[in-house]
N, C-alpha and C positions, 0 to 999 in steps of 0.2 A: 504494500500500500504506500503510495507516494505521500510526501510531506504535505503537498497541496491538498490532497484528499483528506488527510487526517485533520488539517486545519479546518476544512469545510465541515467535517463531521462534528468537531468540537464546537464550532460556531453554531451549528444547527441544534446541538444539545443545549447550549447556553440559551438560545432563543426560546427553546421549549420550556426550560426551567423558569425563565422570566415570565413567559406567557401563563404558566400554571400559577406562579406566585401572584401575578396581577389578577387572575381569575378568582383565586381564593380571597384576595383582598376585597374585590368587588362584591363577592358573595357575602362576606362578613359585614361589609358596609350596608348591603341591602337588608340583611337580617336585623342589624341595629336600627335601620330606618323603619322596618315593619313593626318592631317591638317598642319603639320609642313612643311615649305618650306626650303630646304637646301640653304646654301650660302648667306643668308641675309646679306646685306652690311650695313655700317654705314652712307651711303649717305642720303641726304635729297632730296626728289623729289618735283619738282615744275611743275605745268601745266601752260603753257603760251598760252593764246588766241592770234592767229595771224590774225589780222583783226577782224571784227565783228563775234562773235560766239553766235548765238541766237537759233539755232534749236536743240542744245543738251545742257545738263546740266552738267557743271563741278562740281557743288556741289554734284550731284548724284554720280559722280565718286569718289570724296573725301570720301563720306559716305560709299560707297561700299567697298573700299579697307581698310578702317578703320575697318569695321565689319568683313570682310573676312580674312584679313591677319594681322590686328593690325598695318597697315602701315599708318602713318600720312603723308598725301600729302598736300602741300600748293599750292595756286593759286597766280599768279602774275597778275598785271594789263595788259590789252591787249596792244599789239604793233600794230600800224597802218602800214599796208603793204607799202613797198617801191617799186618803179617802177622797180628797178633792180632785184627784185625777180620774175618778170613776163616775160614770153616769149610771146611777142605780136603776133607772127606768129601762135603759137599753142594755144594761149589764155589759158595758164596754168601757174601755179606757178612752179618754179624750186626748187626741194627739197633741193639740195645742197645750193642754195642761201638762202633758208629759214633758214637753220641751221646757216649760217653765220650771217644773219640778226638778228636772235634770240640772238646769242652771242654778237653782237654789242649792242643790246637793253638792255641786262643785263650783262655788262662786269664783274662786281664783282662776280656774280653767275657763269659765264662761267669760270672764272679764278680759282674758288674753286674746287679742285679735289674731294671734298665730296658732290658735287651738281650734280644732274641729272635734265636736262631740257627737258621737252616734250612739243613741240609746237602742237597746234591744230588749224586747219583752216577748214572753210567750202568751200573753193575754190578748184577747181580741181588742181591736181599736177602731175608732172611727174619727173622721176629721170633721169637726163641728161646722166649719164654714161651707162644707159641701153636703149635698143631699145623698151621698153614697151610703150604702149599708155598712161598709167597712173600708178600711184603708190598709194597704201593705206598708206604706211609708209616708212620712210627712217631713218636709224640710222648712227651716225658718232662718232668716237673717244670713243666709249664705254660709253658715258655720255650724248649724245644728240640724240633726235629723233623728227621727225615731223610726224603728222598724218593728213590726209585729209579725211573728212567725205563726200565729194561731191558725190562720186560714191557709197556711202553706202545708200544714200537717195533714197527711193522707187520712189519718184517723178521723179528722173532722168530717171528711166526706164518706165515712163508713168503710174505708178501705184499710187493709193491713198496715201496720206501722212500717215505715220505710225511712230509717235514719239518714241514708245516703241522699235520697230524693229531697228530704226536708232540708238537709244541710246545703244542697245545691240551690234550692229555691231561695233560701236565706242569703246565700252568697251572691246571688244575682242582684238582689235588692241592695245589698251593701255595696256591690260594685257600681251600681247605678249612682248611688249617693256619692261615692268616691269620685266617680267621673265628673259629676256636677260640682261638688264642693271642693275637691282637692285638685283635680286636673283641669277644672274650669272648662269642661266640654259642654257643648249645647245638647239639648235633648234632640231626639231623632224621630222622624216619621216612619222609619223602617221597622216593621213589626218583628224583625229578627235581631234587631240591635238591642243590647242590654240598656241602651240609653233611650229606648222607645218611650215616648211621652205618655202613652195611654195603656199602662199595665194595670188594668182595672180588675182582672179576674185571674183565676189559676191557669186557664188556658193561655192567656196572654203571657203569663210568667213562664210557663213551660215552653212557649214558642221562642222566646228570646234566647240568644246565646250568652256567652260570658265574656265576650271581648268588646272593646269600644269600636 
């Protein structure tokens, strides 16, 4: 084999190595672009159990968001519910009152503009300012949210217990709140988006995915 041919082969190998390296770099950049979420805030997110929360795992939520978004979420000790948050006639918690209750329970956190508080309750809830029979979630002041897992539970619909399904449904609503409050993303008209603006029933909730 001549020296000229050897040099040509070495040059070809070098070009192939460079091409592969560039391709890998573009692929990694594309992956980062796909997984990046715009508008990430400097706020700290806290999950607050409102009453006993035993059927779902807050630790799973903390782990999930750390792995998926690099988001460090903290949990606060549970707050025992007050009578003022309950509508005795409807036998439901009042979403607006839960927000105020959570703010009173953690006044220093509530006063900090860099804190987002998301309350979680297993009790049924409705939003007083709407005529709906119930609500999965309610947000206020761009920093506070409450989520009720009551009607996400298959048992309520007369079906067998399904902890995985219940956890997934709860996670979707937490993700929607994080998208709006933490990542500053707009709500969507796409029924398959977790940011869908009209998640009014369990079918809507099951239809949406878990990504922004």
